[in-house]
C-alpha positions in Angstrom: 0.0 0.1 0.0 2.8 2.4 0.8 4.6 1.7 -2.5 1.4 2.5 -4.4 1.0 5.8 -2.5 4.6 6.8 -3.4 4.1 5.7 -7.1 0.9 8.0 -7.2 2.9 10.8 -5.6 5.8 10.4 -8.0 3.5 10.2 -11.1 1.6 13.4 -9.9 5.0 15.2 -9.5 6.1 14.2 -12.9 2.8 15.4 -14.4 3.0 18.7 -12.5 6.6 19.3 -13.6 5.8 18.4 -17.3 2.8 20.7 -17.3 4.9 23.5 -15.9 7.5 23.0 -18.6 5.0 22.9 -21.4 3.5 26.2 -20.1 7.0 27.8 -19.9 7.8 26.7 -23.4 4.7 28.0 -24.9 4.1 31.2 -23.1 7.5 32.5 -21.5 10.3 31.1 -23.7 9.3 32.5 -27.1 9.4 36.1 -25.5 13.0 35.7 -24.2 14.7 37.6 -27.0 18.1 38.9 -25.6 18.3 42.7 -25.6 22.1 42.7 -25.5 22.6 41.7 -29.1 22.5 37.9 -29.2 21.9 36.5 -32.6 23.1 34.6 -35.5 25.3 35.8 -38.5 24.7 34.7 -42.0 26.3 35.7 -45.4 24.6 36.1 -48.8 26.5 34.7 -51.7 26.1 32.9 -55.0 25.6 29.5 -53.2 22.4 30.7 -51.5 21.3 32.9 -54.5 21.8 36.0 -52.4 18.7 35.4 -50.5 18.1 34.4 -46.8 14.8 33.5 -45.2 14.1 33.5 -41.6 11.3 30.9 -41.0 10.7 32.1 -37.4 7.6 33.5 -35.6 8.5 35.5 -32.6 6.1 36.6 -29.8 8.2 39.8 -29.3 10.2 42.3 -31.5 12.9 41.0 -33.7 15.8 43.1 -34.2 17.8 43.0 -37.6 20.9 45.0 -38.2 22.1 44.2 -41.7 25.6 45.2 -42.9 26.0 45.4 -46.6 28.3 46.9 -49.2 25.4 47.3 -51.6 21.7 48.1 -51.5 19.6 45.4 -49.9 15.7 44.7 -49.9 14.1 43.4 -46.7 10.6 41.8 -47.0 8.5 41.0 -43.9 5.4 38.8 -44.6 5.9 39.3 -48.4 5.7 43.1 -48.1 
């Protein structure tokens, strides 16, 4: 009987921790965009047809700072 109670308590704790993690991943984590300049560099060249696409949906602002030697065109949602 004691083992069954511990198993139920362990299962409930695991369910609670998993639920908290799921809520964190879908509500808090997408908004954690670093304000100190964290990011990823990429280069445009003939190999990628001088194009780059960010297939990313952010819950907060997205800061882009392009550096180029020529004129660039930036499209957001096709506009």
